[in-house]
Biopython code that builds the backbone (N, CA, C, O; Angstrom):
import numpy as np
from Bio.PDB.StructureBuilder import StructureBuilder

atoms = [
    (1, "MET", "N", (-1.495, -0.183, -42.584)),
    (1, "MET", "CA", (-0.458, 0.460, -43.216)),
    (1, "MET", "C", (-0.820, 1.544, -42.029)),
    (1, "MET", "O", (0.067, 1.942, -41.274)),
    (2, "LEU", "N", (-2.140, 1.979, -41.919)),
    (2, "LEU", "CA", (-2.060, 3.463, -41.346)),
    (2, "LEU", "C", (-2.388, 3.150, -39.903)),
    (2, "LEU", "O", (-1.974, 4.032, -39.150)),
    (3, "MET", "N", (-3.007, 2.160, -39.299)),
    (3, "MET", "CA", (-3.126, 1.573, -37.760)),
    (3, "MET", "C", (-1.649, 1.351, -37.183)),
    (3, "MET", "O", (-1.246, 1.685, -36.069)),
    (4, "LEU", "N", (-0.862, 0.645, -38.308)),
    (4, "LEU", "CA", (0.157, 0.708, -37.928)),
    (4, "LEU", "C", (1.358, 1.349, -37.372)),
    (4, "LEU", "O", (1.932, 1.076, -36.318)),
    (5, "SER", "N", (1.794, 2.702, -38.692)),
    (5, "SER", "CA", (1.839, 3.907, -38.387)),
    (5, "SER", "C", (1.431, 4.738, -36.436)),
    (5, "SER", "O", (2.099, 5.059, -35.453)),
    (6, "CYS", "N", (-0.374, 4.739, -36.934)),
    (6, "CYS", "CA", (-0.677, 5.192, -35.656)),
    (6, "CYS", "C", (-0.399, 4.492, -34.318)),
    (6, "CYS", "O", (-0.347, 5.149, -33.278)),
    (7, "TYR", "N", (-0.157, 2.688, -34.346)),
    (7, "TYR", "CA", (0.524, 2.045, -32.848)),
    (7, "TYR", "C", (1.890, 2.549, -32.721)),
    (7, "TYR", "O", (2.035, 2.857, -31.537)),
    (8, "HIS", "N", (2.981, 2.784, -33.394)),
    (8, "HIS", "CA", (4.266, 3.788, -33.701)),
    (8, "HIS", "C", (3.705, 4.644, -33.054)),
    (8, "HIS", "O", (3.719, 4.664, -31.823)),
    (9, "PHE", "N", (3.180, 5.405, -33.708)),
    (9, "PHE", "CA", (3.476, 6.931, -33.336)),
    (9, "PHE", "C", (2.703, 7.015, -31.116)),
    (9, "PHE", "O", (2.831, 7.884, -30.253)),
    (10, "PHE", "N", (2.167, 5.973, -31.113)),
    (10, "PHE", "CA", (1.567, 6.281, -29.622)),
    (10, "PHE", "C", (2.688, 5.678, -28.753)),
    (10, "PHE", "O", (3.091, 6.378, -27.825)),
    (11, "HIS", "N", (3.454, 3.991, -29.013)),
    (11, "HIS", "CA", (4.734, 4.154, -28.825)),
    (11, "HIS", "C", (5.676, 5.466, -28.403)),
    (11, "HIS", "O", (5.992, 5.959, -27.320)),
    (12, "VAL", "N", (5.851, 5.660, -29.244)),
    (12, "VAL", "CA", (6.434, 6.624, -29.203)),
    (12, "VAL", "C", (6.754, 7.837, -28.011)),
    (12, "VAL", "O", (7.687, 8.206, -27.298)),
    (13, "ASP", "N", (5.574, 8.128, -28.252)),
    (13, "ASP", "CA", (5.291, 9.389, -27.421)),
    (13, "ASP", "C", (4.797, 9.001, -25.671)),
    (13, "ASP", "O", (4.278, 9.787, -24.878)),
    (14, "MET", "N", (5.160, 7.547, -25.436)),
    (14, "MET", "CA", (4.925, 7.217, -24.213)),
    (14, "MET", "C", (6.221, 7.452, -22.904)),
    (14, "MET", "O", (7.232, 7.622, -23.586)),
    (15, "VAL", "N", (6.499, 7.508, -21.946)),
    (15, "VAL", "CA", (7.474, 7.389, -21.021)),
    (15, "VAL", "C", (7.600, 6.307, -20.110)),
    (15, "VAL", "O", (6.673, 5.923, -19.397)),
    (16, "GLU", "N", (8.934, 5.727, -20.129)),
    (16, "GLU", "CA", (9.182, 4.048, -19.432)),
    (16, "GLU", "C", (9.026, 4.843, -17.697)),
    (16, "GLU", "O", (9.096, 6.067, -17.585)),
    (17, "ILE", "N", (8.876, 4.191, -16.828)),
    (17, "ILE", "CA", (8.321, 4.696, -15.548)),
    (17, "ILE", "C", (10.036, 3.072, -14.810)),
    (17, "ILE", "O", (10.182, 1.861, -14.978)),
    (18, "GLY", "N", (10.736, 4.042, -14.159)),
    (18, "GLY", "CA", (11.269, 3.380, -13.161)),
    (18, "GLY", "C", (12.594, 2.566, -13.995)),
    (18, "GLY", "O", (13.044, 1.543, -13.479)),
    (19, "GLY", "N", (12.852, 2.793, -14.570)),
    (19, "GLY", "CA", (13.780, 1.315, -15.322)),
    (19, "GLY", "C", (12.571, 0.295, -16.019)),
    (19, "GLY", "O", (12.888, -0.420, -16.969)),
    (20, "CYS", "N", (11.573, 0.285, -15.635)),
    (20, "CYS", "CA", (10.915, -0.997, -15.821)),
    (20, "CYS", "C", (10.225, -1.080, -17.371)),
    (20, "CYS", "O", (9.185, -0.422, -17.401)),
    (21, "GLY", "N", (10.591, -1.807, -18.819)),
    (21, "GLY", "CA", (10.332, -1.017, -19.722)),
    (21, "GLY", "C", (8.767, -1.585, -19.928)),
    (21, "GLY", "O", (8.131, -1.042, -20.832)),
    (22, "ASN", "N", (8.084, -2.663, -19.137)),
    (22, "ASN", "CA", (6.600, -2.993, -19.285)),
    (22, "ASN", "C", (5.609, -1.646, -18.807)),
    (22, "ASN", "O", (4.501, -1.392, -19.279)),
    (23, "VAL", "N", (6.257, -0.947, -17.850)),
    (23, "VAL", "CA", (5.487, 0.201, -17.186)),
    (23, "VAL", "C", (5.719, 1.511, -18.146)),
    (23, "VAL", "O", (6.854, 1.959, -18.307)),
    (24, "ARG", "N", (4.812, 1.972, -18.640)),
    (24, "ARG", "CA", (4.763, 3.295, -19.702)),
    (24, "ARG", "C", (3.317, 3.451, -19.103)),
    (24, "ARG", "O", (2.419, 2.708, -18.707)),
    (25, "LEU", "N", (3.611, 5.133, -19.272)),
    (25, "LEU", "CA", (2.981, 6.201, -19.078)),
    (25, "LEU", "C", (2.878, 7.477, -20.321)),
    (25, "LEU", "O", (3.912, 8.096, -20.573)),
    (26, "GLY", "N", (2.184, 7.662, -20.723)),
    (26, "GLY", "CA", (1.603, 8.710, -21.964)),
    (26, "GLY", "C", (2.396, 9.917, -21.672)),
    (26, "GLY", "O", (2.063, 10.180, -20.516)),
    (27, "ARG", "N", (3.247, 10.798, -22.045)),
    (27, "ARG", "CA", (4.040, 11.593, -21.858)),
    (27, "ARG", "C", (2.995, 12.953, -21.457)),
    (27, "ARG", "O", (3.435, 13.671, -20.559)),
    (28, "ASN", "N", (1.745, 13.322, -22.017)),
    (28, "ASN", "CA", (1.124, 14.382, -21.449)),
    (28, "ASN", "C", (0.907, 13.945, -19.822)),
    (28, "ASN", "O", (1.261, 14.770, -18.980)),
    (29, "ASP", "N", (0.304, 12.599, -19.355)),
    (29, "ASP", "CA", (0.224, 12.283, -18.266)),
    (29, "ASP", "C", (1.977, 12.490, -17.355)),
    (29, "ASP", "O", (1.997, 12.960, -16.217)),
    (30, "TYR", "N", (3.400, 12.029, -18.130)),
    (30, "TYR", "CA", (4.043, 11.748, -17.164)),
    (30, "TYR", "C", (4.799, 13.472, -17.140)),
    (30, "TYR", "O", (5.911, 13.306, -16.639)),
    (31, "ILE", "N", (4.654, 14.667, -17.407)),
    (31, "ILE", "CA", (4.749, 15.759, -17.375)),
    (31, "ILE", "C", (4.097, 16.606, -16.086)),
    (31, "ILE", "O", (4.492, 17.607, -15.489)),
    (32, "PHE", "N", (2.991, 15.802, -15.937)),
    (32, "PHE", "CA", (1.631, 15.861, -15.194)),
    (32, "PHE", "C", (2.393, 14.918, -13.721)),
    (32, "PHE", "O", (1.755, 14.901, -12.668)),
    (33, "VAL", "N", (3.170, 14.504, -13.774)),
    (33, "VAL", "CA", (3.332, 13.632, -12.458)),
    (33, "VAL", "C", (4.892, 13.942, -12.471)),
    (33, "VAL", "O", (5.538, 13.578, -11.489)),
    (34, "LYS", "N", (5.561, 14.610, -13.548)),
    (34, "LYS", "CA", (6.740, 15.234, -12.665)),
    (34, "LYS", "C", (6.620, 16.775, -12.215)),
    (34, "LYS", "O", (7.577, 17.536, -12.357)),
    (35, "ALA", "N", (5.632, 17.113, -11.771)),
    (35, "ALA", "CA", (5.389, 18.414, -11.253)),
    (35, "ALA", "C", (5.013, 18.152, -10.131)),
    (35, "ALA", "O", (4.499, 19.104, -9.543)),
    (36, "ALA", "N", (5.076, 17.089, -9.522)),
    (36, "ALA", "CA", (5.256, 16.996, -8.238)),
    (36, "ALA", "C", (6.187, 17.664, -7.298)),
    (36, "ALA", "O", (7.229, 17.596, -7.950)),
    (37, "SER", "N", (6.509, 18.298, -6.131)),
    (37, "SER", "CA", (7.598, 19.114, -5.979)),
    (37, "SER", "C", (8.645, 18.096, -4.725)),
    (37, "SER", "O", (9.812, 18.256, -4.370)),
    (38, "LYS", "N", (7.492, 16.940, -4.274)),
    (38, "LYS", "CA", (8.135, 15.803, -3.432)),
    (38, "LYS", "C", (7.960, 13.900, -3.804)),
    (38, "LYS", "O", (6.901, 13.314, -4.032)),
    (39, "PRO", "N", (9.061, 13.422, -3.768)),
    (39, "PRO", "CA", (8.939, 12.382, -4.414)),
    (39, "PRO", "C", (7.574, 11.620, -4.372)),
    (39, "PRO", "O", (6.986, 11.070, -5.303)),
    (40, "SER", "N", (6.977, 11.798, -2.173)),
    (40, "SER", "CA", (6.047, 11.069, -1.946)),
    (40, "SER", "C", (5.020, 11.729, -2.653)),
    (40, "SER", "O", (4.172, 10.938, -3.068)),
    (41, "GLY", "N", (4.786, 13.043, -2.961)),
    (41, "GLY", "CA", (3.557, 13.608, -3.953)),
    (41, "GLY", "C", (3.692, 12.592, -5.557)),
    (41, "GLY", "O", (2.720, 11.937, -5.931)),
    (42, "MET", "N", (5.059, 12.606, -6.388)),
    (42, "MET", "CA", (4.918, 11.807, -7.391)),
    (42, "MET", "C", (4.822, 10.484, -7.408)),
    (42, "MET", "O", (4.223, 9.890, -8.304)),
    (43, "ALA", "N", (5.460, 9.841, -6.320)),
    (43, "ALA", "CA", (4.382, 8.375, -6.294)),
    (43, "ALA", "C", (3.026, 8.280, -6.338)),
    (43, "ALA", "O", (2.503, 7.329, -6.920)),
    (44, "LEU", "N", (2.149, 9.431, -5.616)),
    (44, "LEU", "CA", (0.671, 9.328, -5.434)),
    (44, "LEU", "C", (0.274, 9.332, -7.020)),
    (44, "LEU", "O", (-0.415, 8.430, -7.496)),
    (45, "ARG", "N", (0.783, 10.458, -7.819)),
    (45, "ARG", "CA", (0.465, 10.901, -8.943)),
    (45, "ARG", "C", (0.397, 9.284, -9.940)),
    (45, "ARG", "O", (-0.459, 8.713, -10.614)),
    (46, "LEU", "N", (1.722, 9.043, -9.571)),
    (46, "LEU", "CA", (1.618, 8.079, -11.007)),
    (46, "LEU", "C", (1.093, 6.516, -10.254)),
    (46, "LEU", "O", (1.064, 5.509, -10.961)),
    (47, "ALA", "N", (0.717, 6.451, -8.856)),
    (47, "ALA", "CA", (-0.904, 5.427, -8.309)),
    (47, "ALA", "C", (-1.742, 5.543, -9.604)),
    (47, "ALA", "O", (-2.089, 4.797, -10.520)),
    (48, "ASP", "N", (-1.924, 7.019, -9.189)),
    (48, "ASP", "CA", (-3.412, 7.905, -9.525)),
    (48, "ASP", "C", (-3.575, 7.282, -11.087)),
    (48, "ASP", "O", (-4.631, 6.714, -11.368)),
    (49, "LYS", "N", (-2.603, 7.391, -12.003)),
    (49, "LYS", "CA", (-2.656, 7.390, -13.340)),
    (49, "LYS", "C", (-2.259, 6.040, -13.834)),
    (49, "LYS", "O", (-2.905, 5.680, -14.818)),
    (50, "LEU", "N", (-1.343, 5.186, -13.392)),
    (50, "LEU", "CA", (-1.115, 3.607, -13.942)),
    (50, "LEU", "C", (-1.919, 2.405, -12.997)),
    (50, "LEU", "O", (-1.610, 1.213, -13.016)),
    (51, "PHE", "N", (-2.972, 2.978, -12.206)),
    (51, "PHE", "CA", (-3.929, 2.407, -11.601)),
    (51, "PHE", "C", (-5.114, 2.522, -11.743)),
    (51, "PHE", "O", (-5.387, 3.717, -11.856)),
    (52, "SER", "N", (-5.943, 1.919, -11.795)),
    (52, "SER", "CA", (-7.575, 1.892, -12.162)),
    (52, "SER", "C", (-8.201, 2.471, -11.314)),
    (52, "SER", "O", (-7.667, 2.130, -10.259)),
    (53, "LYS", "N", (-9.448, 3.509, -10.979)),
    (53, "LYS", "CA", (-10.234, 4.003, -9.616)),
    (53, "LYS", "C", (-10.648, 2.931, -9.092)),
    (53, "LYS", "O", (-10.535, 3.007, -7.868)),
    (54, "ALA", "N", (-11.132, 1.834, -9.474)),
    (54, "ALA", "CA", (-11.601, 0.654, -8.913)),
    (54, "ALA", "C", (-10.761, -0.045, -8.519)),
    (54, "ALA", "O", (-11.237, -0.876, -7.746)),
    (55, "ILE", "N", (-9.704, -0.146, -8.655)),
    (55, "ILE", "CA", (-8.318, -0.681, -8.033)),
    (55, "ILE", "C", (-8.071, -0.498, -7.168)),
    (55, "ILE", "O", (-8.183, -1.331, -6.268)),
    (56, "LEU", "N", (-7.534, 0.874, -6.974)),
    (56, "LEU", "CA", (-7.255, 1.856, -5.900)),
    (56, "LEU", "C", (-8.127, 1.800, -4.798)),
    (56, "LEU", "O", (-7.678, 2.035, -3.676)),
    (57, "LEU", "N", (-9.013, 1.593, -4.923)),
    (57, "LEU", "CA", (-10.770, 2.078, -3.980)),
    (57, "LEU", "C", (-10.370, 0.380, -3.245)),
    (57, "LEU", "O", (-10.561, -0.035, -2.103)),
    (58, "ARG", "N", (-9.896, -0.145, -4.184)),
    (58, "ARG", "CA", (-11.021, -1.699, -3.483)),
    (58, "ARG", "C", (-9.886, -2.572, -3.323)),
    (58, "ARG", "O", (-10.207, -3.476, -2.551)),
    (59, "SER", "N", (-8.364, -2.725, -3.829)),
    (59, "SER", "CA", (-7.004, -3.495, -3.248)),
    (59, "SER", "C", (-6.396, -3.124, -2.898)),
    (59, "SER", "O", (-6.298, -1.915, -3.110)),
    (60, "THR", "N", (-5.575, -3.668, -2.180)),
    (60, "THR", "CA", (-4.114, -2.915, -1.475)),
    (60, "THR", "C", (-3.204, -4.245, -2.144)),
    (60, "THR", "O", (-3.703, -4.982, -2.994)),
    (61, "VAL", "N", (-1.885, -4.414, -1.656)),
    (61, "VAL", "CA", (-0.429, -4.320, -2.442)),
    (61, "VAL", "C", (-0.692, -6.142, -1.810)),
    (61, "VAL", "O", (0.121, -6.859, -2.393)),
    (62, "HIS", "N", (-1.286, -6.691, -1.151)),
    (62, "HIS", "CA", (-1.788, -8.414, -0.908)),
    (62, "HIS", "C", (-2.669, -8.420, -1.824)),
    (62, "HIS", "O", (-2.416, -9.161, -2.774)),
    (63, "GLY", "N", (-4.026, -7.596, -1.873)),
    (63, "GLY", "CA", (-4.936, -8.301, -2.002)),
    (63, "GLY", "C", (-6.312, -8.127, -1.305)),
    (63, "GLY", "O", (-6.276, -7.856, -0.105)),
    (64, "THR", "N", (-7.531, -8.250, -1.917)),
    (64, "THR", "CA", (-8.593, -8.453, -0.730)),
    (64, "THR", "C", (-9.046, -9.827, -1.067)),
    (64, "THR", "O", (-8.321, -10.503, -1.798)),
    (65, "LYS", "N", (-10.298, -10.377, -0.564)),
    (65, "LYS", "CA", (-10.772, -11.733, -1.220)),
    (65, "LYS", "C", (-11.814, -11.234, -2.302)),
    (65, "LYS", "O", (-12.656, -12.031, -2.714)),
    (66, "ASP", "N", (-11.791, -10.429, -2.593)),
    (66, "ASP", "CA", (-12.752, -9.779, -4.046)),
    (66, "ASP", "C", (-11.656, -9.438, -5.190)),
    (66, "ASP", "O", (-12.190, -9.515, -6.297)),
    (67, "PHE", "N", (-10.570, -9.159, -5.246)),
    (67, "PHE", "CA", (-9.565, -8.102, -5.718)),
    (67, "PHE", "C", (-8.075, -8.898, -5.476)),
    (67, "PHE", "O", (-7.678, -9.315, -4.388)),
    (68, "THR", "N", (-7.243, -9.015, -6.983)),
    (68, "THR", "CA", (-6.110, -9.815, -6.612)),
    (68, "THR", "C", (-5.286, -8.537, -6.444)),
    (68, "THR", "O", (-5.764, -7.444, -6.748)),
    (69, "PRO", "N", (-3.902, -8.691, -5.902)),
    (69, "PRO", "CA", (-3.003, -8.020, -5.071)),
    (69, "PRO", "C", (-2.568, -6.483, -6.717)),
    (69, "PRO", "O", (-2.796, -6.739, -7.900)),
    (70, "LEU", "N", (-2.174, -5.578, -6.397)),
    (70, "LEU", "CA", (-1.533, -4.779, -6.814)),
    (70, "LEU", "C", (-0.660, -4.987, -7.390)),
    (70, "LEU", "O", (0.341, -4.881, -6.681)),
    (71, "ASP", "N", (-0.262, -5.467, -9.192)),
    (71, "ASP", "CA", (0.280, -5.258, -9.989)),
    (71, "ASP", "C", (1.633, -4.970, -9.017)),
    (71, "ASP", "O", (1.628, -3.847, -8.512)),
    (72, "PRO", "N", (2.797, -5.827, -8.683)),
    (72, "PRO", "CA", (4.050, -5.994, -8.319)),
    (72, "PRO", "C", (5.414, -4.973, -9.455)),
    (72, "PRO", "O", (6.414, -4.328, -9.140)),
    (73, "THR", "N", (4.859, -5.243, -10.599)),
    (73, "THR", "CA", (5.748, -4.957, -11.355)),
    (73, "THR", "C", (5.602, -2.845, -11.759)),
    (73, "THR", "O", (6.474, -2.098, -12.201)),
    (74, "ILE", "N", (4.266, -2.557, -11.387)),
    (74, "ILE", "CA", (3.668, -1.460, -11.025)),
    (74, "ILE", "C", (4.081, -0.859, -10.183)),
    (74, "ILE", "O", (4.274, 0.334, -10.421)),
    (75, "ILE", "N", (4.439, -1.422, -8.704)),
    (75, "ILE", "CA", (4.718, -0.425, -7.385)),
    (75, "ILE", "C", (6.372, -0.467, -7.770)),
    (75, "ILE", "O", (6.856, 0.633, -7.505)),
    (76, "SER", "N", (7.272, -1.306, -8.255)),
    (76, "SER", "CA", (8.094, -1.731, -8.158)),
    (76, "SER", "C", (8.824, -0.674, -9.128)),
    (76, "SER", "O", (9.673, 0.043, -8.598)),
    (77, "ALA", "N", (8.569, -0.515, -10.486)),
    (77, "ALA", "CA", (8.761, 1.343, -11.263)),
    (77, "ALA", "C", (8.368, 2.633, -10.897)),
    (77, "ALA", "O", (8.875, 3.702, -11.236)),
    (78, "ILE", "N", (7.019, 2.331, -9.869)),
    (78, "ILE", "CA", (6.752, 3.511, -8.973)),
    (78, "ILE", "C", (8.051, 4.170, -7.754)),
    (78, "ILE", "O", (8.360, 5.320, -7.443)),
    (79, "LYS", "N", (8.534, 2.874, -7.332)),
    (79, "LYS", "CA", (9.514, 3.132, -6.298)),
    (79, "LYS", "C", (10.831, 3.653, -7.148)),
    (79, "LYS", "O", (11.657, 4.559, -7.037)),
    (80, "GLY", "N", (10.601, 2.733, -7.920)),
    (80, "GLY", "CA", (12.206, 3.238, -8.469)),
    (80, "GLY", "C", (12.211, 4.304, -9.411)),
    (80, "GLY", "O", (13.205, 4.810, -9.931)),
    (81, "LYS", "N", (10.787, 4.660, -9.622)),
    (81, "LYS", "CA", (10.847, 6.768, -9.942)),
    (81, "LYS", "C", (11.089, 7.150, -8.425)),
    (81, "LYS", "O", (12.129, 7.680, -8.034)),
    (82, "SER", "N", (10.443, 6.953, -7.935)),
    (82, "SER", "CA", (10.322, 7.945, -7.091)),
    (82, "SER", "C", (11.861, 8.085, -6.012)),
    (82, "SER", "O", (12.000, 8.963, -5.160)),
    (83, "ARG", "N", (12.881, 7.003, -6.320)),
    (83, "ARG", "CA", (13.857, 6.772, -5.509)),
    (83, "ARG", "C", (14.751, 7.906, -6.543)),
    (83, "ARG", "O", (15.298, 8.856, -5.983)),
    (84, "MET", "N", (14.855, 7.771, -7.906)),
    (84, "MET", "CA", (15.227, 8.658, -9.010)),
    (84, "MET", "C", (15.626, 9.844, -8.681)),
    (84, "MET", "O", (16.724, 10.396, -8.605)),
    (85, "SER", "N", (14.071, 10.277, -8.418)),
    (85, "SER", "CA", (13.539, 11.883, -8.345)),
    (85, "SER", "C", (14.177, 12.473, -7.130)),
    (85, "SER", "O", (13.946, 13.676, -7.008)),
    (86, "ARG", "N", (15.074, 11.828, -6.008)),
    (86, "ARG", "CA", (15.273, 12.444, -4.935)),
    (86, "ARG", "C", (16.952, 13.299, -5.133)),
    (86, "ARG", "O", (17.407, 13.985, -4.218)),
]
sb = StructureBuilder()
sb.init_structure("model")
sb.init_model(0)
sb.init_chain("A")
sb.init_seg("    ")
for serial, (resi, resn, name, xyz) in enumerate(atoms, 1):
    if name == "N":
        sb.init_residue(resn, " ", resi, " ")
    sb.init_atom(name, np.array(xyz, "f"), 0.0, 1.0, " ", f" {name:<3s}", serial, name[0])
structure = sb.get_structure()
């Protein structure tokens, strides 16, 4: 029962990104992202928070020989959020 309530607590403290229910970010991280003064800055901060550093260093939108492409759902959510912030 305690585990279930903690799970519920963590989902309450999440923010949906770009209108995509599958892409969520912790409220504290979202506050940091939202502080960007320009949509391009917000998009870069979202990418940093939503993708691991290894993925960002080694993959591309189309993928590489060793890595799959960046998740198109996350890319769409970032685009949607940066459009909404203009």
